[in-house]
Structures are given as C-alpha cells and as structure tokens.
C-alpha positions as CSV (number, residue, x, y, z in Angstrom):
1,M,-54.5,-47.9,-127.1
2,E,-55.8,-49.4,-130.4
3,W,-54.9,-52.8,-131.6
4,A,-52.7,-52.5,-134.6
5,G,-52.4,-56.2,-135.2
6,P,-50.4,-57.7,-138.2
7,E,-50.6,-54.3,-139.8
8,A,-47.9,-53.0,-137.5
9,G,-45.3,-53.5,-140.1
10,N,-43.4,-56.3,-141.8
11,N,-40.4,-56.2,-139.3
12,L,-40.8,-58.9,-136.7
13,D,-39.3,-56.8,-134.0
14,E,-41.9,-54.2,-134.5
15,Y,-44.7,-56.7,-134.4
16,T,-43.3,-58.2,-131.2
17,D,-43.1,-54.9,-129.5
18,T,-46.7,-54.0,-130.6
19,V,-48.0,-57.3,-129.1
20,I,-46.1,-56.9,-125.9
21,S,-47.4,-53.3,-125.6
22,F,-50.9,-54.3,-126.0
23,I,-50.6,-57.1,-123.5
24,S,-49.0,-54.7,-121.0
25,F,-51.8,-52.3,-121.7
26,C,-54.5,-55.0,-121.1
27,E,-52.8,-56.0,-118.0
28,E,-52.7,-52.7,-116.6
29,V,-56.5,-52.1,-117.4
30,C,-57.7,-55.5,-116.3
31,V,-55.6,-56.8,-113.5
32,P,-56.1,-55.3,-109.9
33,V,-53.0,-54.4,-108.1
34,R,-52.8,-55.2,-104.3
35,T,-50.1,-54.9,-101.9
36,R,-50.0,-57.4,-99.2
37,K,-47.8,-57.6,-96.1
38,I,-46.3,-60.8,-95.7
39,Y,-45.0,-62.1,-92.2
40,N,-42.1,-64.5,-91.9
41,N,-44.2,-66.7,-89.6
42,D,-43.1,-70.2,-91.0
43,K,-40.9,-70.8,-88.0
44,P,-41.4,-74.2,-86.2
45,W,-42.5,-72.5,-83.1
46,F,-45.2,-70.3,-84.6
47,T,-48.3,-72.0,-83.6
48,A,-51.9,-71.5,-84.3
49,Q,-52.3,-69.8,-80.9
50,L,-49.5,-67.4,-81.9
51,R,-51.3,-66.6,-85.3
52,R,-54.4,-65.9,-83.4
53,L,-52.7,-63.5,-81.0
54,R,-50.8,-61.8,-83.7
55,S,-54.1,-61.2,-85.4
56,E,-55.7,-59.8,-82.2
57,K,-52.6,-57.6,-82.0
58,E,-52.9,-56.3,-85.4
59,E,-56.7,-55.6,-85.0
60,A,-56.3,-53.7,-81.9
61,R,-53.4,-51.6,-83.6
62,R,-55.9,-50.8,-86.5
63,S,-58.5,-49.9,-84.1
64,R,-56.2,-47.3,-82.4
65,D,-57.1,-48.2,-78.9
66,K,-53.8,-47.9,-77.1
67,D,-54.8,-50.0,-74.0
68,R,-56.2,-52.9,-76.0
69,F,-53.1,-52.9,-78.3
70,K,-50.7,-52.7,-75.3
71,E,-52.5,-55.8,-73.7
72,A,-52.5,-57.8,-77.0
73,K,-48.9,-57.0,-77.8
74,Y,-47.9,-58.2,-74.2
75,R,-49.9,-61.3,-74.7
76,F,-48.4,-61.9,-78.1
77,A,-44.8,-61.4,-77.0
78,K,-45.1,-63.6,-73.9
79,A,-46.7,-66.4,-75.9
80,A,-43.9,-66.1,-78.5
81,K,-41.3,-66.2,-75.8
82,E,-42.8,-69.2,-74.4
83,A,-43.2,-71.2,-77.7
84,K,-39.4,-70.2,-78.6
85,H,-38.4,-71.6,-75.1
86,R,-40.5,-74.9,-75.7
87,F,-38.8,-75.3,-79.2
88,S,-35.4,-74.6,-77.7
89,E,-36.0,-77.4,-75.0
90,K,-37.0,-79.7,-77.9
91,L,-33.7,-79.1,-79.9
92,Q,-31.8,-79.7,-76.7
93,Q,-33.6,-83.0,-76.1
94,Q,-33.1,-84.3,-79.7
95,F,-29.3,-83.2,-79.4
96,S,-29.0,-85.1,-76.0
97,E,-30.8,-88.1,-77.6
98,G,-28.2,-88.3,-80.3
99,N,-30.4,-87.1,-83.1
100,P,-28.1,-84.6,-84.8
101,A,-30.0,-84.7,-88.2
102,S,-33.1,-83.4,-86.5
103,V,-31.2,-80.8,-84.7
104,W,-29.6,-79.4,-87.8
105,K,-32.9,-79.4,-89.7
106,G,-34.4,-77.3,-86.9
107,L,-31.5,-74.9,-86.9
108,K,-31.6,-74.6,-90.8
109,T,-35.3,-73.7,-90.4
110,I,-34.6,-71.3,-87.6
111,T,-31.9,-69.3,-89.4
112,N,-33.5,-69.7,-93.0
113,Y,-30.2,-71.2,-94.2
114,K,-30.0,-72.2,-97.8
115,P,-26.9,-73.7,-99.0
116,K,-25.4,-72.0,-102.0
117,S,-25.9,-73.8,-105.3
118,P,-22.3,-74.9,-106.8
119,Q,-21.0,-72.4,-109.4
120,T,-20.3,-74.0,-112.7
121,S,-16.9,-73.0,-114.3
122,D,-16.6,-72.1,-117.9
123,N,-13.7,-74.4,-118.3
124,L,-13.7,-75.7,-121.9
125,S,-10.9,-78.2,-121.3
126,L,-13.0,-79.8,-118.5
127,A,-15.9,-80.1,-120.7
128,N,-14.0,-81.7,-123.5
129,E,-12.4,-84.2,-120.9
130,L,-15.9,-85.1,-119.7
131,N,-17.1,-85.7,-123.1
132,E,-14.1,-87.8,-124.0
133,L,-14.8,-89.9,-120.7
134,Y,-18.4,-90.5,-121.3
135,C,-18.6,-90.7,-125.2
136,R,-15.4,-92.5,-126.5
137,C,-16.6,-96.1,-126.0
138,I,-18.3,-96.6,-129.3
139,S,-18.6,-99.9,-130.8
140,L,-18.2,-100.1,-134.8
141,H,-19.9,-103.5,-135.0
142,P,-23.3,-104.4,-133.6
143,S,-22.1,-107.7,-132.2
144,V,-19.5,-106.1,-130.1
145,K,-20.5,-104.6,-126.7
146,L,-17.9,-102.4,-124.9
147,L,-18.0,-101.8,-121.3
148,K,-15.7,-99.1,-119.7
149,F,-14.5,-99.9,-116.2
150,A,-13.1,-97.5,-113.6
151,D,-9.6,-98.5,-114.3
152,D,-9.9,-97.6,-117.9
153,T,-8.4,-100.7,-119.1
154,T,-10.7,-103.5,-119.7
155,L,-12.9,-103.9,-122.7
156,V,-15.4,-106.8,-122.9
157,G,-16.7,-108.0,-126.2
158,L,-19.2,-110.5,-127.1
159,I,-18.5,-112.8,-129.9
160,S,-21.3,-113.8,-132.3
161,K,-21.4,-117.5,-133.3
162,G,-17.6,-118.0,-132.8
163,D,-16.7,-115.1,-135.0
164,E,-14.0,-113.0,-133.3
165,S,-13.1,-110.7,-136.2
166,A,-15.4,-107.8,-135.2
167,Y,-14.1,-108.0,-131.7
168,R,-10.4,-108.2,-132.7
169,R,-11.0,-105.0,-135.1
170,E,-12.3,-103.2,-132.0
171,I,-9.5,-103.8,-129.6
172,K,-6.7,-103.0,-132.1
C-alpha cells in the first residue's frame, strides 16, 4: 500500500479513511501478534507454591510424559485443595471474630462479584428539576450573598455599609 497523503482528495472523510487505512496497514506489518493463555489465578488462596506447582504441571503436560504429568497434576490438585481449605478456615475465623467487612471482601474476591453501576435514566424533567435546584440561587448584586438551606426557605444576605437596598431587592 502506498501512502497517498493529502492528495487523497479534498473530502475530509476520504482523507480520514486513507490515514486510518495506512495506520492499519503499518500495524499489520510491524506489530507482532501473539496469543497468550491467561489463567484466573488471582484468588486469595493461590499462593506462590501453587503457581510453581501449576507451572510444573504445565511443563509435564507439554513434555507428553504421562506419568510425570499425572504426578504433577495430583500434587497441584492436592495443594490447591489444602490452600482453599486454609482460606475457608480463615474466613470462618474472621466471621466468628465479628469482622463481617473482611468476610464480605473475601467472598467478593472468590466469586469475582462486581456490583452493577447504576443506570441513568433519560428523564428530562428530572434533569430540569436538578438544574433548578442547584442553579436558582443567583445574586443580582455583588454585596448580597445567598445561601440555600435544606428547607428551601431561608436566604441570608450581607448588608454593605448599612445599605439594605440591594438585599431588599433580592428578597422581593
């Protein structure tokens, strides 16, 4: 593919398509593509020993030595079961000690629970009400400061040099 540059035409869309196509071409030619297998081993019980045993198991599998693989698989499964059991006991201990926050944190990690983000509604009237609520206290004179209270009834004004006229105009 040859670079057409600005001569691609006067149309901005054509020029954009040309630039994007050239970038994609360069990316395909220059950037190596690799596929990696990712294990979900970020669980709290997955220790360094388990990582080592898993590596040994995978190495034995790749070597196609059935006996070695069978032994490595057994050792990994046994160690994983023990690690999970220790973690379960730790959760039970935290629960019995009255530490529910820590228990919930552990359970969320185990189950990979992520709360759904709240969905916003496209309610125009709600948006207008909120704008009115937060934007309607505007002072017409620099000497008057307006404060909006929760009960929506009290305005506080500052009187400058005994002159109440600006304040009185605000509260009418």
